[in-house]
N, C-alpha and C positions, 0 to 999 in steps of 0.2 A: 938765594932761593926765591922764586917768584911767589908772591903772597896773594896776588889777584889783580884784576883789572882796576885801574885807578882813573884813567882818562881815555876817552875815545873821541876821535875827530868826526864831526859831521860837516861836510863841505856845504857852504851856503853861498848865495849870490850877493847878499847884503847883510852885514852884521847887525845894523840897527833894526832892520825889519825882522831878522831872525830872533834877536833879543826880545822884541815885542811879541812875536809868535810864541816862542818857547816859554815866556813868563806869563803873559796875559791870557793866551789861549790854552796852553797846556798846563799852566800852573807850576812850572818849575821855578826855582829861585836862582838868581845870579850869584855865582860864587866868586868870580874874578872878572873884572873889566878894567884892563890897563893897557898902556902902550909900552912896549919893550924898547927902551932907549929912545933918544930923540929921533923922530921920523920913522921909528920902527913899526913893527907889526902890532896889531891889536890882539891881545890875548883875552878872549871872552869865553867864560865857561859857565854852564848852568847845571843844575842837578835837582833831583827830587829831595824835598825837605826831609823825608825819613830815611834817606840813604846818603849820608854825608861823605862816604868814602868813594863814591863814583861820580865823575863829572863828564859832561859832553863839552868838547871844545867846538865852538861855532866858528869855523875858519873859512875865510875866502881863499880860493885857490890862487897860488902865486908864491912870490919870494917869501922866505928863503928856501922853502921846501921844494919848489918846482921851477923848471925853466918855463919861459913864456908860452911855448907851444903846448906843453903838457898842461899848464894852467888853463889855457883856452879850451883844450879838449875836455878837461874836468868840468869847467863851467858849462859847456855844451851838454855833457852827460847829465849833470845835475838839473839843468833847465829842461831837458827832455823828459825827466822823470823816470829814469831807468835804474837809479841807484837806491838800493834798500839800505837804510841806515841802522836797522836793528829791531829789537823787540822791546817794547815798553810794557811792563806788567801792571795789572790792576787787580783789585779784589772785588770790583763791582762793574763788570764790563758793560752791562746794559744801562745802568745809571750814568756811568762816566761817558759812555758813548753819547747819550742824549745831552749831557752837559757840554761836552766838547762840540757837538754839532751846533748847539745853541750859541756857542762862542764863535762860530764860523769856521771850525776845522772841517776840511774837505775829506770826507770818507769815500774810499773807492769800493769798500765792501762793508756791509752791515755785519754785526756779530753773527758768526756761524760756528757750529760745533765742529771741533777737530779732535783727533786722537789725544792731543796734548792739552786741550782746554777749549775755551771759547775765544775766537779771534775775530777782530775787525782790522781793516787796513785803512790807513790815512796818509795824506801827503802833508809835508810842511810847506811853508811859504816859498821855498826855493824849488820844490819838486821832489825832494827825497821822500820815499815811502817808508812807513814803519808798520810793523805788526803790533797791534794793540791787543794784548792777550790776558785773559784770566786763566791761569794754569789750573789744570786738574790737580787734585790732591797728589802730592809727590813731586810737583814741579814740572818744568819744561824739558827736562832731559829726556831724550828719546829712549824708548825701550827696544830691546833687540827683536821682539816678536811683532813689531808694527808692520803691517802690509800697506805700503804707500803706493 
């Protein structure tokens, strides 16, 4: 039986730069940083300090998961900035927005009120965009009577 999400992949263009961005700018912690076998791929995961059961794998497109043509296509999509990587939640959207901006995080949208909470949009150092959201009471789950 599925118990929940444990690890999700974020495709990045450079793992060292991504590690710096996710830890120093966003404040996540490194969970794993190792090479799988001699000459193998680097397994780099980060996560929120208060959420030990969920990790983001910062993965460069390529072997063994993809053929070279697909890896190049993925790198192009990441660099183009068209991939959304998910929603990161906060309980202080306005304060955290200002703190992250001061650390150099590029925001595409200032905090705005939405039916599900207050949301800002930012990009990581590779081009992926994230919704940065302070949920309304009751969480981020959609209600059936929303008119979007």
